[in-house]
ROSE-4610 file (N, C-alpha, C; in Angstrom, 1 decimal, always signed):
// ROSE-4610
residu = [M/M/M/N/N/N/S/S/S/Q/Q/Q/T/T/T/T/T/T/E/E/E/E/E/E/P/P/P/S/S/S/Q/Q/Q/L/L/L/L/L/L/N/N/N/K/K/K/A/A/A/I/I/I/S/S/S/N/N/N/A/A/A/R/R/R/N/N/N/K/K/K/T/T/T/E/E/E/E/E/E/Q/Q/Q/R/R/R/K/K/K/V/V/V/L/L/L/E/E/E/K/K/K/R/R/R/Y/Y/Y/A/A/A/S/S/S/D/D/D/V/V/V/K/K/K/A/A/A/V/V/V/R/R/R/D/D/D/N/N/N/I/I/I/D/D/D/K/K/K/T/T/T/F/F/F/A/A/A/Q/Q/Q/H/H/H/E/E/E/K/K/K/D/D/D/A/A/A/Q/Q/Q/V/V/V/T/T/T/F/F/F/D/D/D/P/P/P/T/T/T/T/T/T/R/R/R/S/S/S/T/T/T/T/T/T/N/N/N/P/P/P/L/L/L/Q/Q/Q/K/K/K/R/R/R/I/I/I/K/K/K/E/E/E/E/E/E/A/A/A/E/E/E]
num = [1/1/1/2/2/2/3/3/3/4/4/4/5/5/5/6/6/6/7/7/7/8/8/8/9/9/9/10/10/10/11/11/11/12/12/12/13/13/13/14/14/14/15/15/15/16/16/16/17/17/17/18/18/18/19/19/19/20/20/20/21/21/21/22/22/22/23/23/23/24/24/24/25/25/25/26/26/26/27/27/27/28/28/28/29/29/29/30/30/30/31/31/31/32/32/32/33/33/33/34/34/34/35/35/35/36/36/36/37/37/37/38/38/38/39/39/39/40/40/40/41/41/41/42/42/42/43/43/43/44/44/44/45/45/45/46/46/46/47/47/47/48/48/48/49/49/49/50/50/50/51/51/51/52/52/52/53/53/53/54/54/54/55/55/55/56/56/56/57/57/57/58/58/58/59/59/59/60/60/60/61/61/61/62/62/62/63/63/63/64/64/64/65/65/65/66/66/66/67/67/67/68/68/68/69/69/69/70/70/70/71/71/71/72/72/72/73/73/73/74/74/74/75/75/75/76/76/76/77/77/77/78/78/78/79/79/79/80/80/80/81/81/81]
x = [+48.7/+48.0/+46.4/+46.3/+45.4/+44.3/+45.5/+44.9/+44.6/+44.6/+44.7/+42.7/+42.7/+41.7/+40.5/+40.9/+39.6/+39.5/+40.3/+40.3/+39.6/+39.8/+39.1/+37.9/+37.4/+35.7/+35.2/+35.7/+35.2/+35.3/+36.2/+36.3/+35.2/+35.4/+34.2/+32.9/+32.3/+31.1/+30.8/+31.9/+31.6/+31.5/+32.5/+32.2/+31.0/+30.3/+28.3/+27.9/+28.1/+27.0/+27.2/+28.2/+28.2/+27.9/+28.1/+27.2/+25.6/+24.9/+23.9/+23.7/+24.0/+23.5/+23.4/+24.4/+24.1/+23.7/+23.2/+22.0/+20.9/+20.7/+19.5/+18.9/+20.2/+19.9/+20.0/+20.2/+20.2/+18.6/+17.6/+16.6/+15.8/+15.6/+14.8/+15.0/+15.9/+15.9/+15.4/+15.7/+15.1/+12.8/+12.7/+11.7/+10.5/+11.8/+11.4/+10.8/+11.7/+11.6/+10.4/+10.2/+9.3/+7.6/+7.9/+6.6/+6.1/+7.0/+7.0/+6.1/+5.2/+4.2/+2.7/+3.2/+1.6/+1.7/+2.9/+2.9/+2.5/+2.8/+1.9/+1.2/+0.2/-1.3/-2.2/-1.2/-2.4/-2.4/-1.0/-1.2/-2.0/-1.8/-2.8/-4.6/-4.7/-6.4/-6.6/-5.7/-5.7/-5.8/-5.2/-5.1/-6.4/-7.1/-8.2/-9.3/-9.0/-10.3/-10.5/-10.2/-9.5/-10.3/-9.9/-10.4/-11.7/-12.1/-13.5/-14.7/-13.7/-14.4/-14.9/-13.5/-13.7/-14.7/-14.8/-15.3/-17.2/-17.5/-18.5/-19.3/-18.2/-18.5/-18.6/-19.0/-18.4/-20.3/-20.8/-22.2/-22.7/-23.3/-23.4/-25.4/-25.7/-26.7/-27.0/-28.6/-28.7/-29.8/-29.5/-30.4/-31.5/-31.7/-33.4/-34.0/-33.5/-34.6/-34.4/-33.6/-33.7/-33.6/-33.0/-32.3/-30.6/-30.3/-28.8/-28.6/-27.6/-27.1/-25.6/-26.2/-24.7/-24.5/-23.1/-22.8/-22.4/-22.8/-22.5/-24.3/-25.0/-25.9/-27.2/-26.2/-26.5/-25.7/-25.2/-24.2/-24.9/-25.1/-25.8/-26.9/-27.9/-29.2/-29.0/-28.0/-27.4/-27.2/-26.1/-25.6/-26.8/-27.8/-28.5/-29.4/-29.8/-30.7/-30.2]
y = [-8.0/-7.3/-8.1/-9.4/-10.1/-9.7/-10.2/-10.2/-8.8/-7.4/-6.4/-6.0/-6.2/-6.3/-7.5/-8.2/-9.2/-8.5/-7.7/-7.3/-5.9/-5.0/-3.9/-4.0/-4.8/-5.0/-5.4/-6.4/-7.0/-5.8/-5.2/-3.8/-2.9/-2.5/-1.4/-2.2/-3.4/-3.6/-3.9/-3.9/-4.1/-2.8/-1.8/-0.2/+0.1/-0.3/+0.2/-0.4/-1.4/-2.0/-1.6/-1.4/-0.5/+1.0/+1.4/+2.9/+3.1/+1.9/+1.7/+0.9/+0.3/+0.3/+1.1/+2.0/+3.1/+4.0/+4.5/+5.2/+4.6/+3.7/+3.1/+2.8/+2.8/+3.2/+4.6/+5.8/+6.9/+7.3/+6.9/+7.6/+6.4/+5.3/+5.0/+5.8/+6.1/+7.1/+7.7/+8.9/+10.1/+9.8/+8.6/+8.0/+7.9/+7.3/+6.9/+8.6/+9.6/+10.7/+11.5/+11.5/+11.9/+11.8/+10.0/+9.5/+9.1/+9.7/+8.8/+9.3/+10.8/+11.4/+10.6/+10.3/+9.6/+8.4/+7.6/+6.4/+6.2/+7.4/+7.5/+7.8/+8.6/+8.9/+8.1/+7.0/+5.8/+4.7/+4.9/+3.3/+4.1/+5.4/+6.2/+6.3/+6.3/+6.1/+4.4/+4.0/+2.2/+2.0/+2.5/+2.0/+2.6/+3.5/+4.4/+3.1/+3.2/+2.7/+0.9/+0.4/-0.9/-0.5/+0.6/+0.3/+0.9/+1.6/+2.1/+0.8/-0.5/-1.7/-2.2/-2.6/-2.9/-2.5/-1.4/-0.3/-1.1/-1.2/-1.0/-2.4/-3.5/-5.2/-5.3/-4.5/-4.9/-4.9/-5.1/-5.7/-5.9/-5.3/-5.9/-6.0/-6.5/-7.5/-6.8/-6.0/-5.1/-6.4/-7.1/-7.5/-7.3/-6.1/-5.5/-4.8/-4.8/-4.6/-5.7/-6.6/-8.0/-7.8/-6.7/-5.7/-5.7/-5.9/-5.8/-4.4/-4.2/-2.6/-2.8/-2.6/-2.9/-0.9/-0.8/+0.3/+1.1/-0.5/+0.3/+0.5/-0.1/+0.0/+1.9/+2.1/+3.0/+4.2/+4.2/+5.3/+5.3/+4.3/+4.5/+5.2/+5.0/+5.9/+7.2/+7.5/+8.8/+9.4/+8.8/+9.8/+9.7/+9.0/+9.3/+10.0/+10.7/+11.9/+13.0]
z = [-27.0/-27.4/-27.4/-27.6/-27.6/-26.1/-25.3/-24.2/-23.9/-24.0/-23.8/-24.6/-26.0/-26.6/-25.7/-25.1/-24.8/-23.0/-22.7/-21.2/-21.4/-22.1/-22.4/-22.6/-23.1/-24.0/-22.2/-21.4/-20.3/-19.1/-19.0/-17.9/-18.3/-20.0/-20.6/-19.9/-19.6/-19.6/-18.0/-17.7/-16.0/-15.4/-16.0/-15.8/-15.8/-17.2/-17.8/-16.5/-16.4/-15.2/-14.0/-13.8/-12.2/-12.0/-13.0/-13.7/-13.8/-14.5/-14.4/-13.8/-12.1/-10.7/-10.3/-10.1/-9.7/-10.1/-11.4/-12.0/-11.1/-10.9/-11.0/-9.3/-8.9/-7.0/-6.9/-7.2/-7.1/-7.4/-9.0/-9.1/-8.7/-8.0/-6.8/-5.3/-5.1/-3.9/-4.4/-5.4/-5.8/-5.8/-6.0/-6.5/-5.2/-4.0/-2.6/-1.7/-2.3/-1.7/-2.2/-3.2/-4.1/-3.5/-3.6/-3.4/-1.7/-0.7/+0.7/+1.3/+1.0/+1.4/+0.3/+0.0/-0.8/-0.4/-0.2/+0.4/+2.0/+2.7/+4.4/+3.9/+3.0/+2.8/+2.9/+2.1/+1.3/+2.8/+3.3/+4.2/+5.2/+6.2/+6.6/+6.7/+5.5/+5.1/+5.0/+4.8/+4.5/+6.3/+6.8/+8.6/+9.3/+9.0/+9.0/+8.6/+7.5/+7.0/+7.5/+8.1/+9.2/+10.2/+10.6/+12.3/+11.4/+11.1/+10.7/+10.8/+10.1/+10.0/+11.0/+12.1/+13.1/+14.1/+14.2/+15.1/+14.3/+13.2/+12.4/+12.6/+12.8/+13.4/+14.2/+15.1/+16.7/+16.8/+17.2/+17.4/+18.8/+19.5/+20.8/+21.1/+21.6/+22.7/+23.8/+23.9/+24.6/+25.5/+26.7/+26.9/+27.2/+27.7/+28.3/+27.8/+26.3/+25.3/+23.9/+24.4/+23.5/+22.1/+22.1/+20.5/+20.2/+19.0/+18.6/+18.3/+18.7/+18.7/+17.3/+16.0/+14.8/+14.6/+15.1/+14.6/+13.5/+12.3/+10.8/+10.0/+10.9/+10.3/+11.0/+12.0/+12.9/+11.8/+11.6/+10.7/+9.7/+8.7/+7.5/+7.7/+8.6/+8.9/+9.4/+10.2/+10.4/+8.6/+8.2/+7.2/+6.0/+6.0/+5.2/+5.3/+6.9/+7.6/+6.7]
């Protein structure tokens, strides 16, 4: 009888742990599906922002006028007008 009483709580504990893991995994999958579009939108926005920064960082030099063209300054000036 002693072996049964020590086995049962450990079996119940293992079953409870297994159920908790399964429930957590199910909740994780639900949350991934629910927020997948938000995550994609944020990633797309980050990619777009970095692409814009790369464009803004490309300063060119015009040897005929001996001046530089800075896309960021040009864009800021256009937005201000």
